[in-house]
Residue, then its C-alpha position, 0 to 999 in steps of 0.5 A: m790678537s794673532l801674531r799677523f795682526n800684531a806685526i802689522s800694528n807694530i809696523n814702524n814707519t818712522e825713518t831711522a835717523v842716518p847721519a848726514s855725510a860728507k862727500i863720498t870720496g871724504i869716506f871712501g875707504t876709510n876703513v880699508f888698508t889701501l896701499k896709500t895708508a900702506r905707505e904711511y904705515l910701512s917701511d920701505e921695504a915692507y911696502k915695496s914687498l907688499i906691492t910686489s906681492i899684489r901686482g906680481g903674485k910674489k910671496i912675502d918673506r916672513n920677517v917682512a910680514n912682521q913689519i907689514a903686521n906691526g903697520i896694519r895693527a898700528w893702522a887698526e888700533s889708531k881706528g879704536v881696533t882691539h880684535y882681529t880675525h882671518w876673514f874667509q869664504p867657506l863653502t856654507g855660502t856665508t863668511a866666517e870668522k874667529h875674533d882674537s885680541f891684540f892683547t897678550l901676556k908676556g912670560d912675566g905677566t906684562a900686558i901688551e898688544e901684539f899682532d906679528g907676521a905669522a898671525l897675519i899670514q896664517q891662522e888655524p880654523d876647525a876644517s871639520s866643521f865646514p862643508s869639505g865633501g868628505l875631504r876632512a873627517t869629524f876627527e880630522a880637524r885641522g885646516y888653514t887660513a892663509w892671507d891674500p895680499s891682493s885683497p886689502a885688510f878692513i875694519i868692520e864696526i858692528g855696533q860700538g865694536k870694531t874688528l880688523c879682517i884680513p881676507t884669507i883663503f882657506v885649505a885643509y891640512t892636506g892642502e885642498s881648498l875648502d873655500y870659494k876664494a882660492p880656486l877663484l885666485k887659480a882661475i884667475e892666474a890661469l886667465n892671465k896666463s893665457a890671455v897674456e900670450v894671446c895679447h902678444y900676437f898684438d901687443k907685446n907690451v901686455t904683461k898681464v891680463t885682469p878679469t873684471l867683474g861688476w855684479e848687480q845685486e838684487y834683493f827684496v826688503i820688508d818689514e821685520a815684524l811681518a817677516t818674523a810672523r812668516p815662518d818660512l821666510i825666517q827659516c827658508g828665505r822664501t815664502v812657501f805658501g802665499a796667494a797672489p794680491a790684487k795688485g802684483q807688478q802688473l801695473e809695471d808701476h815699481y821699476f825705477g819709481s820713487i824709493p819709499e822713505r824707510v827703504y831709502a833711509f836704509m840704502r843711505d845708511f848701507e851705502q855709507e858703510s860700504y863706502k868705508l869699507g871701499i865698496p864702490l857702490r854707484t847705482r841704487h833703484n827700484e826693481v820691477a817687482p813691488a818691494q824689490f831694489e837693486c844696488a850696483p858697483i863700479f867695475e873691479e878687478v874679480n877677486i876684490a869684486v867678489d869680496h865686496n860683494t860678499l861683504l855687502m850681503d852681510v853688511m845689508t843684512r845687518v844695517a836692514k835690522r837697524h832700520k826694523l827691516v829684513v833684507l830677502l836675498h833668496e832668488k825667489p821669495f815671493a811667487g808670481i812676481n820677478g825673482s832676484g838674481k846678481h847679473n855678473n858683468w865680465s870683461m878682461a882688461t890689460d895692464t896697458g889699459v885695454n878692455l879686451l871686449a871693447p872694439g878698438k879704432t884700428p883693424k889691428t885692435n878690433l882684431m884683437f877684439l874679435t879674438f877674444f869676443v869669438n874665444t869667449i862664445k866658444a868657451v861658452h859653447d863647449y862648457a855650457d853644461i859647467m856654466r849651468a852647474a855654476i848657477a845650480s842651487a834649490p833656490n835658483d831653481h825657483r827662479l830660472g825660466a820665469n819672470e825676466a830670469p833666463p831659462a836653464i838653457i845657456s845660449v849667448f845673446v850678441g845683438q844684431y850687428l855682431a851677429k852679422v859681422l860674425s855671420d859674414i866672417e862665417t859665410r865668406v865665399s872663400t873658406k881660406f884667407d890669403e895675403q891678398d884679402e885686404a877686407i879681412l886684413k884690414l878689418d874695421l868693425h866700426r865700419s859694420i858696427p856703429e859708433l855707440l856700441l854700448d848702446n845700439t844692441d837691444r838688451n835681452r833679458t831672457s839670455p842667460f849670457a849677453f854681450t852689452g857693448n864692452k862686456f858679457e853679462f852672466r844674467a843666470v847668477g842667483s842673488s844669493a849666490n857667491c859670485a866666486i863660482s861662476m867667476t871661477v868657472l867663466n875664467t877657467i874656460m876662457a883660460d882654456t880656450l885661449k890655450k887652445f887658440k894659441a895652439d891652433v893658430d901657432a900650428l898654422i903660423e908654422k905651416g907658413d901662413k902669416k899671423e893675421i891669416a892664421i888668427m882669421q882662420v881659426i876665428q872663422r872655425y870657432i864661429v862655425e862650432s860655436k854658432n849653435v849657442l847664439f840666440e837672439g830671441d825670446g829664451y821663455s818661448d817653447e819654440w826655443h826649447k824645442e830648437a835648443e834641443r835641436r841644436g843639442l844645447p844642454n837644458l838641465k832644468t834642476t840642480p841634481v841633475a845639472l851638477d853632474a856636469l862638475v864630475t865629468e871626464k871633461a869637467k875633471k881635465l878642464f880644471e886640473n890642467n888649468g890648475v884650479y880644482t883637482h880631481v878630489e876637490l871637484e868630486a867634494r864640491h860636487e858631494i857639498e852641492l847636493e848635500k846643500y840641495i837636499k838640506k834646503v828642500q828638506i827645510e822647506a818641506r819640513v817648514m810647509g808640513d809645520l805651516a800647513i798643520n800649525h797655522i793653515i789647517p787650524a784656521a781653516i777649521s775655525y772658519q768652518n766651525e763658524l760656517l757650521t754654526n751659521i748653517n745650523g742657526l739659519k736651519s733652526a730659524g726654519l729658513a730653506e736651504s737655498a737662504y744658506k746655500s752659499q755658505l754650504n758651498i763654502l764649507k764643501e770647498v773649505s773641507e776639500h781643500i783642507q782634506v787634500i792639504h792634510d793627504k798630501v802633507n802626509a803623503m810628503v812625510e812618508a816620501r821624505k822618510v823614504a828619501n832620507n834612507i837613500e845614502h848616495s847623495r846623487e840619488k838622494a838629492i833627485a828623490y828631493e826634486s821629486i818630493k818637491s816637484t810632486y807635493f810643493d806646488e799642489i799642497r801650495y795651491h790648496v793653501d793659497k785657495l784657503e787664503h782666499l776662503v778663510d775669514d781675514e781675522k783668522w789667518t795667521l800668516p801675513k799676506y803678500r798684500e801686506m808684505l809687499f805694499l806696507r810702508 
């Protein structure tokens, strides 16, 4: 029996028992060192120091850190924890951790449990073993993880083991960031500073602005046995071959449908683990494609939300194994049906309780909304290429522009009502506002926009960046991506744009304009300067691609080219001026992302070659031999050629597909040899993109044709109809 049929026969359709849980509120955050828990385990001094650090960004004194560490250890030990780790997010795209026990020996041999401030604040992993883009040579191994007090410690339960996790940043010995969290924290602070200054035009009581994020995690779930029988799924996260099943998503019967029992049990299980970790999951449902699902949480501060999403992906993957399932987070695991994104719903909130992207109830608060709304559009317009670079990856290249995924062209959708507001401001008869301009000075958006702003704008699935009522939805982010990348870019470009906005407004005020008039003058100019990025139509259409080119919008279709935006003078100035990345850090990240692209495409090419030579062609030849035996038998029986003409035609077709596959795989191998000799990473990445575009689709076409021709019992790889629909 082939591995495929063995996998099918071993599918376990029984539901894995999930213990009945109490109310979500009864378990939520039980494995998190929350402020409520800190109040119980810390002294007044230590608690106040921790609060000041979290809310004000103040450094914690090392002596106080000892008290905090002892409190965290006492709490963790009460939960049965014996080990701790600095949990960080290196540039591998996954999380990292090195476990140490609380156990130690004193000089006289006495065994004790210990966790001091030094261990809490800092550890030293090997920096040369993580991607550094040339920042660290192999012999320069030292790197540091440093505690991020703004993200609470938590306990991970794996089997019977429990580990205390301390969220940290990861930096090189020389200080450069080697992770996703450190730049994100810097971008958050840059936005806070710029946004507070602009808020003071409207409310002097605002002392802090925090970006918020609500991510939507899409994913596929398939049976573990079937996944194991697909080397491409195991090694690449996607199927490099696979003929479309007769039934895909065309009946539109999966979206919001009844959740399959096995998947439902898995969902309940990973949700319970997530709740204990303080991840505020609220929504679960079937997505559009068969075997595709989605979960989404309540909005949180960006830093916490990023940590929670990164943690969730690990939890989902681990819990799935308990249910004999596999979670696929790849952006396009199956051809011909929807891929998976991770929509990043982003906004900004003040410490006075105002969502800066929600229209208010007075002219003053609506002018504040309009200020931040227009500045967001301006930021996206001015830095569209850098936003595109933030979502660039080999997996996302398979997804962008197809099956409800946004195109690679970055544009903004705001809906007909707000589009009219912007148009009215832009096309006023007078281009200068004055004190008699009561209509503008008493701007009331609710006169122009229906009360139900959250619902009155139709959603545009083809838009990569859409306003959806009181937030912007960055839809182009890939499902396997770390949200920190796109959020670092978005917060930085917003911080930079707001700084320029304040400078422009202040310049007009210094010339004698009233504050409100100066604000409207700059808003009007920004609308004019950024209107080309606004698009309300179908982003999939050929017409939009032509129109975008006419407007001068970048259409960076492949990752190697899109990543160029990271190392332009514009990008370097943007990130350095806002204290997020240094010139050297940007160059390093550019190099790292190019290397990732090369390696991922290289692995896919190798897997394609392996499957073609060791699975596809042998199965086809075996079927070829059966056809020959049948044809020769009919000949020997004296039958006319017309009696076996169909067999001859099939034999010819199979033979032609085998020949093309063999030739193209060999040609691809030779092209890889040439590409591997290229030293410059960008040129090498472009060469691999050429290999991908030249060979992948053509080899797949002929393999998928063979899947329809070859005897089903001889085909060794599980088929789409089995992976997507078997329960």
